[in-house]
TIRO-2110 file (N, C-alpha, C; in Angstrom, 1 decimal):
// TIRO-2110
-62.8, -9.2, -16.3, N, 1, A
-63.6, -9.3, -15.1, CA, 1, A
-64.3, -10.6, -15.0, C, 1, A
-64.3, -11.3, -13.9, N, 2, A
-65.0, -12.6, -13.8, CA, 2, A
-66.5, -12.4, -13.9, C, 2, A
-67.2, -13.4, -14.4, N, 3, A
-68.7, -13.4, -14.5, CA, 3, A
-69.3, -13.4, -13.2, C, 3, A
-70.3, -12.6, -12.9, N, 4, A
-71.0, -12.6, -11.7, CA, 4, A
-72.0, -13.8, -11.6, C, 4, A
-71.9, -14.5, -10.5, N, 5, A
-72.8, -15.6, -10.2, CA, 5, A
-74.0, -15.2, -9.4, C, 5, A
-73.9, -14.1, -8.7, N, 6, A
-75.0, -13.7, -7.9, CA, 6, A
-75.0, -12.1, -7.8, C, 6, A
-76.2, -11.6, -7.9, N, 7, A
-76.4, -10.1, -7.7, CA, 7, A
-77.5, -10.0, -6.7, C, 7, A
-77.3, -9.3, -5.6, N, 8, A
-78.3, -9.2, -4.6, CA, 8, A
-78.6, -7.7, -4.3, C, 8, A
-79.8, -7.4, -3.9, N, 9, A
-80.3, -6.1, -3.6, CA, 9, A
-80.9, -6.1, -2.2, C, 9, A
-80.6, -5.0, -1.4, N, 10, A
-81.3, -4.9, -0.1, CA, 10, A
-82.7, -4.3, -0.3, C, 10, A
-83.5, -4.2, 0.7, N, 11, A
-84.8, -3.8, 0.6, CA, 11, A
-85.0, -2.5, 0.0, C, 11, A
-84.2, -1.5, 0.4, N, 12, A
-84.3, -0.1, -0.2, CA, 12, A
-83.9, -0.1, -1.7, C, 12, A
-82.9, -0.9, -2.0, N, 13, A
-82.5, -0.9, -3.4, CA, 13, A
-83.6, -1.5, -4.3, C, 13, A
-84.2, -2.6, -3.8, N, 14, A
-85.3, -3.2, -4.5, CA, 14, A
-86.5, -2.3, -4.6, C, 14, A
-86.8, -1.6, -3.6, N, 15, A
-87.9, -0.6, -3.6, CA, 15, A
-87.6, 0.5, -4.6, C, 15, A
-86.4, 1.0, -4.6, N, 16, A
-86.1, 2.0, -5.6, CA, 16, A
-86.2, 1.5, -7.0, C, 16, A
-85.8, 0.3, -7.3, N, 17, A
-85.9, -0.3, -8.6, CA, 17, A
-87.4, -0.4, -9.0, C, 17, A
-88.2, -0.8, -8.1, N, 18, A
-89.7, -1.0, -8.4, CA, 18, A
-90.4, 0.4, -8.6, C, 18, A
-90.0, 1.4, -7.8, N, 19, A
-90.5, 2.7, -8.1, CA, 19, A
-90.2, 3.2, -9.5, C, 19, A
-89.0, 3.0, -9.9, N, 20, A
-88.6, 3.4, -11.2, CA, 20, A
-89.3, 2.6, -12.3, C, 20, A
-89.5, 1.3, -12.1, N, 21, A
-90.2, 0.4, -13.1, CA, 21, A
-91.6, 0.8, -13.2, C, 21, A
-92.3, 1.2, -12.0, N, 22, A
-93.7, 1.5, -12.0, CA, 22, A
-93.9, 3.0, -12.4, C, 22, A
-92.8, 3.7, -12.7, N, 23, A
-92.8, 5.1, -13.1, CA, 23, A
-93.6, 6.0, -12.1, C, 23, A
-93.2, 5.8, -10.8, N, 24, A
-93.8, 6.5, -9.7, CA, 24, A
-92.9, 7.7, -9.3, C, 24, A
-93.4, 8.9, -9.3, N, 25, A
-92.5, 10.1, -9.1, CA, 25, A
-92.9, 10.9, -7.8, C, 25, A
-93.9, 10.5, -7.1, N, 26, A
-94.2, 11.2, -5.9, CA, 26, A
-94.7, 10.3, -4.8, C, 26, A
-94.6, 10.8, -3.5, N, 27, A
-95.1, 10.0, -2.4, CA, 27, A
-94.0, 9.2, -1.7, C, 27, A
-94.3, 8.8, -0.5, N, 28, A
-93.4, 7.9, 0.2, CA, 28, A
-93.9, 6.5, 0.2, C, 28, A
-93.0, 5.6, -0.1, N, 29, A
-93.4, 4.2, -0.3, CA, 29, A
-92.6, 3.2, 0.5, C, 29, A
-93.2, 2.0, 0.7, N, 30, A
-92.5, 0.9, 1.3, CA, 30, A
-92.6, -0.4, 0.5, C, 30, A
-91.7, -1.3, 0.7, N, 31, A
-91.7, -2.6, 0.0, CA, 31, A
-92.8, -3.4, 0.6, C, 31, A
-93.5, -4.1, -0.3, N, 32, A
-94.6, -5.0, 0.1, CA, 32, A
-94.3, -6.4, -0.4, C, 32, A
-94.4, -7.4, 0.5, N, 33, A
-94.2, -8.8, 0.1, CA, 33, A
-95.4, -9.6, 0.5, C, 33, A
-95.9, -10.4, -0.4, N, 34, A
-97.1, -11.2, -0.1, CA, 34, A
-96.6, -12.7, 0.0, C, 34, A
-97.0, -13.3, 1.1, N, 35, A
-96.5, -14.7, 1.4, CA, 35, A
-97.7, -15.6, 1.2, C, 35, A
-97.4, -16.8, 0.8, N, 36, A
-98.3, -17.9, 0.8, CA, 36, A
-97.9, -19.0, 1.8, C, 36, A
-98.8, -19.6, 2.5, N, 37, A
-98.5, -20.6, 3.5, CA, 37, A
-99.2, -21.9, 3.1, C, 37, A
-98.4, -23.0, 3.2, N, 38, A
-99.0, -24.3, 2.9, CA, 38, A
-98.6, -25.3, 4.0, C, 38, A
-99.6, -25.8, 4.7, N, 39, A
-99.4, -26.8, 5.7, CA, 39, A
-99.1, -28.2, 5.1, C, 39, A
-98.5, -29.1, 5.9, N, 40, A
-98.2, -30.4, 5.4, CA, 40, A
-97.5, -31.2, 6.4, C, 40, A
-97.2, -32.4, 6.1, N, 41, A
-96.3, -33.3, 6.9, CA, 41, A
-95.0, -33.5, 6.2, C, 41, A
-93.9, -33.2, 6.9, N, 42, A
-92.6, -33.2, 6.2, CA, 42, A
-91.6, -34.0, 7.0, C, 42, A
-90.7, -34.6, 6.3, N, 43, A
-89.6, -35.3, 7.0, CA, 43, A
-88.8, -36.1, 6.0, C, 43, A
-87.6, -36.4, 6.3, N, 44, A
-86.7, -37.1, 5.4, CA, 44, A
-87.1, -38.5, 5.1, C, 44, A
-87.9, -39.2, 6.0, N, 45, A
-88.4, -40.5, 5.8, CA, 45, A
-89.8, -40.5, 6.4, C, 45, A
-90.6, -41.5, 5.9, N, 46, A
-92.0, -41.6, 6.5, CA, 46, A
-92.0, -41.7, 8.0, C, 46, A
-91.1, -42.4, 8.6, N, 47, A
-91.0, -42.5, 10.1, CA, 47, A
-90.7, -41.3, 10.8, C, 47, A
-90.1, -40.3, 10.1, N, 48, A
-89.7, -39.0, 10.7, CA, 48, A
-90.6, -37.8, 10.3, C, 48, A
-91.8, -38.1, 9.8, N, 49, A
-92.7, -37.1, 9.4, CA, 49, A
-93.2, -36.3, 10.6, C, 49, A
-93.3, -35.0, 10.4, N, 50, A
-93.8, -34.1, 11.5, CA, 50, A
-94.6, -33.0, 10.8, C, 50, A
-95.6, -32.4, 11.5, N, 51, A
-96.4, -31.3, 10.9, CA, 51, A
-95.5, -30.1, 10.7, C, 51, A
-95.7, -29.4, 9.6, N, 52, A
-94.9, -28.2, 9.3, CA, 52, A
-95.7, -27.3, 8.3, C, 52, A
-95.0, -26.3, 7.9, N, 53, A
-95.6, -25.4, 6.9, CA, 53, A
-94.5, -24.9, 6.0, C, 53, A
-94.9, -24.7, 4.7, N, 54, A
-94.0, -24.1, 3.7, CA, 54, A
-94.4, -22.6, 3.5, C, 54, A
-93.4, -21.8, 3.5, N, 55, A
-93.7, -20.3, 3.3, CA, 55, A
-93.1, -20.0, 1.9, C, 55, A
-93.9, -19.4, 1.1, N, 56, A
-93.5, -19.0, -0.3, CA, 56, A
-93.7, -17.5, -0.5, C, 56, A
-92.8, -16.9, -1.2, N, 57, A
-93.0, -15.5, -1.6, CA, 57, A
-93.8, -15.6, -2.9, C, 57, A
-95.0, -15.0, -2.8, N, 58, A
-95.9, -15.0, -4.0, CA, 58, A
-95.8, -13.8, -4.9, C, 58, A
-95.7, -12.6, -4.2, N, 59, A
-95.6, -11.4, -5.0, CA, 59, A
-94.8, -10.4, -4.2, C, 59, A
-94.1, -9.5, -4.9, N, 60, A
-93.3, -8.4, -4.4, CA, 60, A
-93.8, -7.1, -5.0, C, 60, A
-94.1, -6.1, -4.2, N, 61, A
-94.6, -4.9, -4.8, CA, 61, A
-94.3, -3.7, -3.9, C, 61, A
-95.0, -2.6, -4.2, N, 62, A
-94.8, -1.4, -3.4, CA, 62, A
-96.1, -0.9, -2.8, C, 62, A
-96.1, -0.2, -1.7, N, 63, A
-97.3, 0.2, -1.0, CA, 63, A
-97.0, 1.6, -0.5, C, 63, A
-98.0, 2.5, -0.7, N, 64, A
-97.8, 3.9, -0.1, CA, 64, A
-97.7, 3.8, 1.4, C, 64, A
-96.7, 4.5, 1.9, N, 65, A
-96.5, 4.6, 3.3, CA, 65, A
-97.6, 5.4, 4.0, C, 65, A
-97.8, 5.1, 5.3, N, 66, A
-98.8, 5.9, 6.1, CA, 66, A
-98.0, 6.7, 7.1, C, 66, A
-98.7, 7.5, 7.8, N, 67, A
-98.0, 8.4, 8.9, CA, 67, A
-97.4, 7.5, 9.9, C, 67, A
-97.9, 6.3, 10.1, N, 68, A
-97.4, 5.4, 11.2, CA, 68, A
-96.2, 4.6, 10.7, C, 68, A
-95.9, 4.6, 9.4, N, 69, A
-94.8, 3.8, 8.9, CA, 69, A
-93.5, 4.3, 9.4, C, 69, A
-92.6, 3.5, 9.9, N, 70, A
-91.3, 3.9, 10.3, CA, 70, A
-90.5, 4.5, 9.1, C, 70, A
-89.9, 5.7, 9.4, N, 71, A
-89.3, 6.4, 8.3, CA, 71, A
-88.1, 5.6, 7.7, C, 71, A
-87.5, 4.8, 8.5, N, 72, A
-86.4, 4.0, 8.0, CA, 72, A
-86.8, 3.0, 7.0, C, 72, A
-88.1, 2.7, 6.9, N, 73, A
-88.6, 1.7, 5.9, CA, 73, A
-89.1, 2.4, 4.6, C, 73, A
-89.1, 3.7, 4.6, N, 74, A
-89.7, 4.4, 3.4, CA, 74, A
-88.7, 5.0, 2.5, C, 74, A
-89.1, 5.2, 1.3, N, 75, A
-88.3, 5.9, 0.3, CA, 75, A
-89.3, 6.9, -0.4, C, 75, A
-88.8, 8.1, -0.5, N, 76, A
-89.5, 9.2, -1.2, CA, 76, A
-89.3, 9.1, -2.7, C, 76, A
-90.3, 8.8, -3.4, N, 77, A
-90.2, 8.6, -4.9, CA, 77, A
-89.7, 9.9, -5.6, C, 77, A
-90.0, 11.1, -5.0, N, 78, A
-89.6, 12.3, -5.7, CA, 78, A
-88.1, 12.5, -5.6, C, 78, A
-87.5, 11.8, -4.6, N, 79, A
-86.0, 11.9, -4.4, CA, 79, A
-85.3, 10.9, -5.3, C, 79, A
-85.8, 9.7, -5.3, N, 80, A
-85.1, 8.6, -6.0, CA, 80, A
-85.5, 8.5, -7.5, C, 80, A
-86.7, 9.0, -7.8, N, 81, A
-87.2, 9.0, -9.2, CA, 81, A
-87.9, 10.3, -9.5, C, 81, A
-87.2, 11.4, -9.6, N, 82, A
-87.9, 12.6, -9.9, CA, 82, A
-88.6, 12.6, -11.2, C, 82, A
-89.6, 13.4, -11.3, N, 83, A
-90.3, 13.5, -12.6, CA, 83, A
-89.4, 14.1, -13.7, C, 83, A
-89.6, 13.7, -15.0, N, 84, A
-88.7, 14.2, -16.0, CA, 84, A
-89.1, 15.7, -16.2, C, 84, A
-88.1, 16.5, -16.5, N, 85, A
-88.3, 17.9, -16.8, CA, 85, A
-89.0, 18.1, -18.1, C, 85, A
-89.9, 19.1, -18.1, N, 86, A
-90.7, 19.4, -19.3, CA, 86, A
-90.0, 20.3, -20.3, C, 86, A
END
């Protein structure tokens, strides 16, 4: 089998992995991404500089869903990461 050069996850797969890593077993959760913004002047040459902004992903986490959260964005931790049986 050839060596994988890329492995990607969609939002719900990433959320499920984070719930398992955080050992969360109850509640409905959504993916949370914190961005950082940095303004500056950008261009390939000094004569072509224009104002712009850089957007960087600073943190990725999970956040408990509210009643207003679209159900399509949520994952139930009890379903994807049930508590261990005693």
